[in-house]
N, C-alpha and C positions, 0 to 999 in steps of 0.2 A: 318493600313498599306495599301497602295495603292495596290489593288489586281492585277493590271496589271504591277506592278514593284516590284521586290523583290531583293535587292542588299545588299551584305555584303562586308566589307573590313576587312581583318584579319591580325593579328600579329603572329609572330613565335618566339619562344625562341631560344637561342643558341643551346640547346639540340635538338630542332626540326630541326634546320638547318643541324645537323649531320645526319639526316635520309636520306638526299639526295634529297628530293623534298618537298616543302612546298607550300601551297595555299595562295595567297595574296588577291584575289578577286573572287567573285562568284555572279551570279545573273541572273535574267530574266527580259526582257523588252518587252512589247507588244506595238508597235508603230502604232498608227492609221494613215490612209492616211492624208497627209498634216500636220502631227504633227511635231513640231520642233525636230530636231535630231542633236546631242544627247540631252536628257533632261538635264536640268541644275542643277540637285541635286547631281552630282558626285563631289568627291574631285577635287581640282584644277589640281592635277597631271594626272587625267584621262580625263579631259575635252579637247575637240578639236572642230574644225569646219571641216565639210567635205572638204571644199576647201583647208584649210591649213594643215590638217592632224595632226599627232603627232608622238612622239617616246616614248615608254614605257621601263621600266627596268625589265619587266617580259614577260613570254610567256602567250598568251591568246588563248584559243580554243573556237571559236564562232560557234554556231550551229543555223541555220535558219530553223524554222518549219512552217512559213507562210510568204507569200509575196515574194518580190524580191528586188534587189538593186544592188549596185556596190561595188567592192573591188579593191584596188590598193596598191602596196607597192614599195619600192625602187628597189626591185629585181624581181618584177612581174608586168607585164602590167595590165592595168585595165580590169577586167573581170566582166561579169554579174553573180550574185549569186542569187540563189532562194531556196525555201524550199527543205530540204533534203541535203543541202550542209554545210560543215564545212570549216572554214579557220583558219589558225594558224598565230598569230602575234608573231614576234620574238623580243627579247629585243634588244634595240639599233638600230632598223630598222624603218625608216619612213614608215607610212602607213596611209591609210584613207579608210573608208567604210561608207555606208549610204543606207537607204531603199529608194525605189521609192516613190515619193510623191503621186503617184496614188494608190499604194497598201499598203504602210507601210510594216512592217514585225514584226514577233515575233522572238526574239533572246535569246538564253541561252549563257552564257559565264562563263569561269572559268580561272583565271589567276594563274600562278605558277612560281616558280623559283627553281633552284637546279642543282647540278652537274649531276644527272641522265638524265635530259633533255639535258644538254650540251653535254653529251656523245652520246646520240642518234643523235644529230645534227652532231657531229664530225664524227660519223660512217656512215652518209648519210641516216639514216632512216627519218630524218626530214630535209627538204631542203628549203631554202629561195626561190629558183626558182620554188618550187612546194608546195605552201602553202594551196592550195584548195583540199579538200577531197570530193569525191562523195560518200556520206554515204547513202542517201535515207532517207525517213521518217521512223524512227525506234523507237518503243515504249521503247525498252531497254535503248537506249541512253537518252531519255527524263527522264526515271525513275532514271538513274544515276545522272543526273543534279539535280533532285528533292531530291534525297537522300543526295547529297552533300550540298544542301541548308539547309536541315534539320539538318545535322551534324554541319554546320556552325552556325546555330541559337542556338543550345544547347551548343556548345563548352565545351563538357565534357572532362575529362582528356584523352589525346591521340587523340584528334579530328584531329590534323594535320596529324597524321599517317593514320587515316581513310580516310581523304581527299586525301592523297597521293595515296592510293590504288584506289580510284575512278578515279583520273586523269589518272593513268596507264591504267585502263580499257578503259577509253574514247579514249586515244591515240591509244591503241591497236586495238579497234574496228574501229576507223577512218582509221588506216593504212591498216587493213585487208580488210575492205569493199571496200576501194578505189582500192586496188590491185585487188580484185575480179571483180570490175566493168570494169577493162581494159580487162577482158576476157569474155565479154558478148556473144561472138560468141559461141553458144552451141556446135558446131562441134569441136572447139578447146578444150573446156573443156572435151568433150567425148574422144577425141584423147589422151589427157594427162592422163585421168583416165584409159583408156585402156592400155596405155604404162606402168603405174604403176602396173596394174594387171599382164601384161606380165612379168615384172621384178620380181614380187613376185612369180609367178607360176614357173619361171625358175631360181630361186635363186640357185638351185643345178645343173643347167645345164650351158652349154657354150652359153651365149647370149651377143651380143654386141649392142651398141646404133645404129649402122648402120643397123643391122638386124631388130631392133624394128622399126626404121624409115621406112624401106621397107615394113613391115607388115602394117603400118599405112597409106602407100601411100604418105609419105612426104619425101622431100629431107632431107638429114642428117643435113645440116646446119640450115634449118628452124626448124627441130625437136629439135635440140640441143638448139637453141636460145629460142624457145617457152617454152621448158621444164624447162630451168633454170629460165626464167622470172616467170613462174607459181609456181614452187616448191622451188626455191632458191638453187637447186642443179644442177650441170651438170649431164647428164644421167649416166655417168660412176661412178660419186661420189655416186649417189643414189643407183646404183647396189651394190657398195662396202659397203654402210651403211646397206643394207639389208643382205648381207653376214655376216657382223660383228655381227648384232643383232641375226642372226640364229646361228652363231658360239657360241656366249655367252650363248644362250639357251641350245645348245647341251653340252657345258662344264658344265653348271649348273645342267642339269637334266639327263644326261646319263653318262655311264662309257666308252664311245667310246674313243679310243686313239686319240692323236693329228693327227697321220697319217690318221686314218679313217675319222676324221672330215675334214681334208684337202682334202681327196679324194671325200667325199660327196659334198663339196662345189666347186669342180672342180678346185682346185689349182694345179699347176704343181707338187708341192711336199710339204712335211711337213715343210721344212725349209723356203720356200717362204711364206707359210701360217703364220708361227710364226713371221716372220719379219713384215708382213702386220698387224697382230694382235697387236704386241707390239707398232708399230708406231701409231696405233689408240688409244690403251688403256693404254699405258705406262707400261704394264705388259705382260709377256709371257703368252701363253695359260695355261700352268701349274700353273703359279702364280695366274692367274685369277681363275682357278678352286679351288685352295686352299683357296683363299680369299672368294669366293662365298660360301664355306662350313664352313667359320669361322675358317679356319686353318692358315691363313696368314694375313699380314698387307699390306695395300696399301702404296707404297712408296710416301712420301710427296714430291711434286714438290719444296718445300722449304727446303728439308733436307740438301742440300749442303750449302744453305745460313745460316741455323741454326748452322751447324757445324762451318762455318767460323766465325760466331758471337761468339760462345763459345770460339774458339781459340783466338780471339781478346781480349775477356774479361780476359782470363787466362794470356795473355801477359801483 
């Protein structure tokens, strides 16, 4: 086997497809300066010329670990890519990419398809307008690609499910690291970390996002926007989640009354606390306490649907 190229094309059974994500292709290519690209040993469905590009029927996550080149797609202008970058190819979308003739490059790729990827795209986690991820050179990412290639070579029972887990890890790392890269300003990171500490330390006190922004020396609008981009929560939502988690801990580990817990967490009254808790947990505080001690059942969100089905069957 050529040591600078290791490529596999895989099949998936009907049962594998039900898992939600299957791997179609995986490989590594080390392209020397001035070497023809892409090499001509791929199946016809994967071949293309840099000038004409191509369209695939799978997602492909490509990671560059050496050299530089270009990437372009129907929904994204041509951009320079270099070592430490990942880019995602989308099924049904025209794209092209190629290394610089002067440097060549080393690339890892893994192709997949399945409804879990489609759902991430539908929810906006993966976007055709933002296919490039700033990951940096990361040993863990390289190890994951190597592990995937090892699994693909052996193809033991359940190998598609193992590969699915590796793809999920790679996508998760790419998403997380790229998101973190957008907050390279250390001052911003420190301000958000300080805000979270303030919220945690004041979970039993009256604290508002406006008060926190003032302590950080930021305008409220800037603080709210930055905090949500960094954490995924609006500041008030984050405060509410902290209160909810502390309330659950108190219900689980103490004999405090609902009124006492509501008072501790600075709610106006026990009734408002109970409404807040049930909206979040679908259980009243007392129901949650009983459930946490093994004395009650969690109401199924499908209970009504199940009852309706039973009635229809009886009819």
